[in-house]
N, C-alpha and C positions, 0 to 999 in steps of 0.2 A: 504495500498500497503506499499509496504519496505521500509525503510530509507538506503541508505550506510552511511559510516564511519567520512561523510562530512555534512551528514541529508539529501539529496536529499532524493528522491524521488524516487525510482524505481518500474516497473511492471515486470510481468514474470518471480518472481524469491522467492526460497524462503531461508528464512534464511542462509541454508549451502552454496545456490548458492552467495549467495548474500556477504557472507566471503570470499569466494574465489577471485569474482570480486575486493574487498577491500583490498586481499591480490593483487591481481594482481596488481592493481594502486598503489597500496604501493610499489613494487617490481618498476612499472616502474619509480615511482620517485626519485629509487634509484639508474635507469638506470640497475639491474640486469638481468640476464635473468631465474629470477625465475615466468616473468613477462609471458612470456609465458608458461607454465606448468600451471602456478594457472587461468590464463584465459583459460584453457582448461578445466581447473577443474567445474570450472565455465558451463560451456556450457553443462558437459556433466550430471552436475546436474539439466538442465534447456534449453534444447535446441534452447529453440524460450525465453531468456532472453534479447530482446534488448541493453543492455548500455553491455552484453557482447559480442555480435555479432558488435554490431560494435567499441570497442575493440582489439577484430578478427581483422573487417578487417583496424584499423588504423597501428596496428601493421605489418599485412603483405606487405602492401606499403610504409610505412616507413626506408624500409629496405631498397629503392632505387632497389632491385632485379629483376629481369624477375620471376625467378622461381615461388615466394612469393606472387609476384602482384599478377601472373595470379590466383592462390589456393587463395586467398584474394577475388578478384573478385566471381570465381563460388561458395564459402562461402556464400558469404553476397547473391549472388542474387536466394542461392537458401533458406536463411532464408527470403527473402523476400517475395518468391513466398506461403509462407504459415505461411505469419503472417499476423496478423489484424490490420495495422496500426493506428488506430480507440476506440484502446484498450489501445495504450500510452498517455502518456502527451506529449504536446508541447516539454520538454528537448527534449525526447526522442527521435519525430518525427526529431525537428531539427538536433541532433545528426547523426541517417539516415539517413538527406540531405547533411547533411556535407560529410559524409562518402562513400554517393556515388558520389559528388561529387571531392573526392580525389581518390576514385575508377574507375575515367573516365579521372581522368590524370588533371584533372581543380583546380593546389594546389594554386590560388590566388582567386576562390570560397571557396573554401574550408576554409581558414585561414577566408577572411570576414564572413563564417554562423560562424566557431567558437567564434567567435569574440565578436559576437550576442548572442552570448548562453550565454557569458560570463559576458556581460552588465546587463544580466537580475539572473544572477546564480554568480557571482564574485567567491563563493567556488566549482566549477567547476573544481574538478583540471584534469578532465581526457583533458579537451577540453584546461585546459590551456597549461599544459602539448603540447599535439596533436597542440595545433596550435602554440608556442614554435620552435615544428619540423617542420612544414611550414614552418614559418619564417626563417629556419636557411637553408630550403635547397634552398627557394625564396630570398636568400644574403638579408632580408627585415631589417636590421640595427633598425629603428625608430620601429619598430613593435616585434621585440625584446628584445626591450628596454617597450616599450609601453603597450605592451599586459600582461603583470605580473606587469606592475606599473600599470593599472589600476584597478585591482584587491586585493593588497596588503591592501586594508585599509577594506577590509573584515575578514583577516585576521589575526589570533594574537601568542604574544613570544609562550604562552601555548599549542599551536596548532602542535602540532607531525607533520605535513609537513610544519611547515609555514619556517623553514630552507632549504626544499628544494624548494621552490617560493623564498627565498630571494637569493638559489645559483642558477636558471636560471635567477631571475632580473639580476645579478649581469653579468651573459654574456653580455645580452643585453644592461648591459650600458657601457660594454668593445666595443660589436661592434660598439656604437653608438656615443666613445671617452671619454665620460667619468671617464676615468683613474682612479682620485682620490678617487672619488666617489662609484664604484668597487669593490675598492681591498676590500674599506670601509665596501660593503656591502656582499662582497664575503668573509671576514675573519669571519663576522658576523657568515654566514651559517654554517662554520667551525666552529665556534665555538659552535652554538644549535647542529651542531650532525658530528662531525669528521670524519666520516664516507661519508659526503656531494659530492659526486665527484662535481655533480654542480658548488657548491663552490666551491673547490679543481679547478677544472678547469680553472674556473672564474678569477682566481686570478691569472694561471698559463698563460692566455692568456692574463689580465692585464700585469704580468712584461714582457713578452714577447714585447708589444706591445712600452713599455715605453724601450727598451733596457737592464732592471732590470735583467740581465743571472744571476746574481751574485744570487743576493734574489732568485730570480726561483728556483736554486740548493738549496739553501740552505732552501727553504719552502716548497718543494717536498722531501728531504732528509729526513726533519724531521720525517714526517707520509706518509713514502713508506710503510709502513704497511697497513693503511686508503686507498688509491687509487692502490693498486700494484698489485687486483685479484680480480676476484668477481662479475666486471661488465662491462658493454662495455666498458663501459672507459680505461681499462686498456693500451690496444696499444696504445691509442692517448694519454694518458698523457705520458707513456714513451715516444713519438715522440714530444712532447713536452719537455721532458729533450733531445733529444739531441737537439733539434735548440739551447741552450743554450751552451751545448758543443760543438756544431758546431761554437759559437760564441766566446769562446773559443778557440778556435784551436785544438779541442781534437778527429780530426779526428778520432783515435785506438779506444778512447769510443763510439763515435758517432757509428763504424761498432759493435762495443763491440756489443752492445742494442741491432740495428739492427737484428741479430744473433740470439740470445737471447730472446726475444718480437718479433719483427715483420717480422722476416721471418716466412714465413708458414703459416700467414693471409689466410681464407677461408672465411669474408663476404666481403664485400665491401667493408666497414669502413676501415675495417683494409687491407684492398690492397691501400686505398688512402693514407692512412698513410705513408705505403712501400713503393709508387711511390713518392711521394714528396721528400720522404729524400731523396733519392737514386739519383730521374732529383735533387737534391740544389747539389751535389757532382758532378755529372754530368757535371753541369756548371763550375764548378770549377778544370774538368782535371781529378779529380779522380776518376779510373776505378777500379768499387769493382766486383773483378775477382768472375764469375760463380753467385751472384747473381741476377743479373736481368736477365739471362735465368727464371729461376724458378719465378718472380713475373711475368714475361710473361706468362707461361706458367699458372698461375693463373685465368689471367686476361679472357682466351675465353667464359669457362659460364657464365661471369654476361654479357656478352653483344649482344647476341645473341636477345633482342629486346630492340629498345632503351628505357630507363628507365629516367636519370641524367644523363644531358649533364655537370656534373662536371666528373660524372663514367667517362664517355669518354674520357674525356683531361688525365684521369690516367690512361685510359688506355693505353692511347698514350704513355705516358711517356714511362712505359713500354716496352713498343712492338721497341720504338727508339731506348732505350736505351740498347735493348740489339740487336740490331740490324738486327730486322724486319721490315723493314721499307716498305717489301708489306703486311706484317697483316695490318698495320698501316692506309696504305691508303687502304685497304679492310673494315676496321671499318668507317673510310671518306667515300666512295662511298655509305653504308650503310646509313647511315646518313645524306647525301646525296640526298637518293631515298627518304628516311624516312621524311625530310622538305617539298617537292617536294609531299607526301600526303594531300590532304583537311582532317584535324583534328581541327577540333573549338574547342576551349579552352583548349585543351590541352598546358601546361602552357609551358610542357618540347620541346615541341616544338619549340614554338617561344624564347626560349635558347640556344635549339642547333642552331638555326640558328645567333642569333645574337652574339651567346659568345662562342657556342661552339665548331662549326665549325674553323672558322677565327683561335679561341687558336691549336685547333689538327692540322689544315695545317701547323700555322707556328711550333708547336714542329716537325714535320715531316722534315720542311725546318731548324729547325735546326742539326736536325742528318745529311741532307748533307753538313752541314757550309753552305749551304747559309739566310749570317744572312742580305743582304738588304731586301730580299723576307722577315724575321722573320717580321722586324721594317714594313715593309707595311703590316703586317695583326696582327703585336699586338699595334702599336700607336694611330689606329682607337681606338677603344674595351680599351684602358686600363683605363681607367676612369667606365667602364661599368662592368668590370668581374667578379662583386657581381652578377649580376644577375644570374648567374651562381650555385648563391648559395656560401653554404662554409663559411670559417669565413676569414678575414683581412690575419689571418696569415696564413693559407690557399691556400690563394690566392695570396702571395708573391710570391706561383716558378714562375707566369707568371710573374710578374713585373720586374724579377730577370731576369727571359728569355730576356724581354726585352730589361734591361740595358745590358744585357752582350751581345746580338747582336750586338745593337749600338757603345759598342766599337769596338768588332772585323771588327764589318762594315766601318769604321771606321767615323759613323756617332757624331763627334767631341758634334756637338753642342745637336740633342736633350741627349748626354751620361753627358753634364751639367746638365742642366736640370732635368736632372732621377739622379744624384749622388745628385746636390743642393738641389733635393723636401729631399732627403732621411735623410741626414746628419742637416739635419735644423728638420724635426720629430724624429728625433731618436740621437743627438747629442754623446750617451755614447755606439752607436752600431761599434764594431770592423769591422763588414762584411764592414760597408758603408762609416769607413775612407783608407779603403782597397783598393775599387773602388775608391776614389779620387784622392787615390795613383796611380792606373794602367790610368786613365786618364789627370794626369800631366803626366805620363813616354809616351804615344803617346803623348803629343803636345809636348814634347820635354825640361818641366819641375824639372830637375833634381830633384831640390831641394825642390819642393814645393812636389813629390812623395817619396822623401824619410821623407821628413818631417809630410804624411800623415800616414805611413807605421808605423814610431812612435808612432802615436798618436794610431793610431789601435795596438800596442804592450802594450801601456801604460793601454788602458784599457781592453785589458783583461786579464790581470794582475789584475785589479782593479776590475770586477765584474757589469762592468756599473755602472753608480752614480745613490744613492739612490736619487727617486723622479721623474727623469726620466725627459723627456719632451711631451709634450702632442703635 
């Protein structure tokens, strides 16, 4: 039996196919588009190669887009019809079971099966990478941290992919709130491989969560050539850059980046970033002329089938921002029908019912100016938005919507709670102090409002405090 680059036995493939498979896994860990071509090349060499077929299935489903998901189901079903699983190793059969769960929409079971694989085979990089994505899509911060952390002792500094594991681990640490450790591990990953976009991405998140936007801008500026081209993270890292610029009040710079990089996205991941950025501007009364319409035009092709509630929420942002309430309502009606159908074990159905639909309805209500309705819909779900996936930074768009509606609806007690939470979590965020000022103004305390605005201006110039606050 042949072995892959990490010493794991694989069946149904010769050396040429395994070389392509190894390159595909390497590209996946680098988050590079070449993963697709290398996977296809491995299958061309050996159509019955179990691990290459499993990798192809994971790739199709992890796009969170209907068309690739359908194609992945069809390809994998055809493979299984002609395959003989009795000739596979237990690890390969376990991967096929995990891929089947994912193809059937059961992300929770898929994640558990992949965890079982890495208990026995902690150097199974594909199981770790696929599981990491599943944890992200389900918003499971503890598993984002511990799935990788539990395997790290089987890896060593001289392994070429050790740094990539550290980069993913750093992101899990950040999502679980371990900001100092996340920064330390993320910087070590980048030290091992300066183009490790997982490590760069994790450090960017850590600075965002601590309000250290000055550090974030410097960090990304110093290595812009390492993260801005050639990976699936290019657009997303620019999105992080715009969050830093927003804290500094540089709306013009944000729109310049949007036009140069985020506009015209083709994948769901790229459209998510575009919607999330424009929605933050929308909440602050910025009208980005023409940009909403183009973005709203790009979403329908991704919405013909329910794939991921997080996508639905961001499509609705685009429709509302473009003034297309009818399209938003039609999407909501389609998802209401979807959750009524019996779909046992489909993770997204529960996500949609518990989080996706309330958030989508709230976004439409926000567009109508019905801020009391926004509060009624978002306040009960604000502590479980993570169930629809995404990161803390991404989900903050929902939290900001609730805060803005609480202010606009005159729900001052709730607004006080929300502002107090934010200021004490990230006291070096100008945005948080501006909202404290808005609340003070609404309560008639002009002195407090002026003091809060002054603090926001001071912080914008200072770039956030080094070390931040957890």
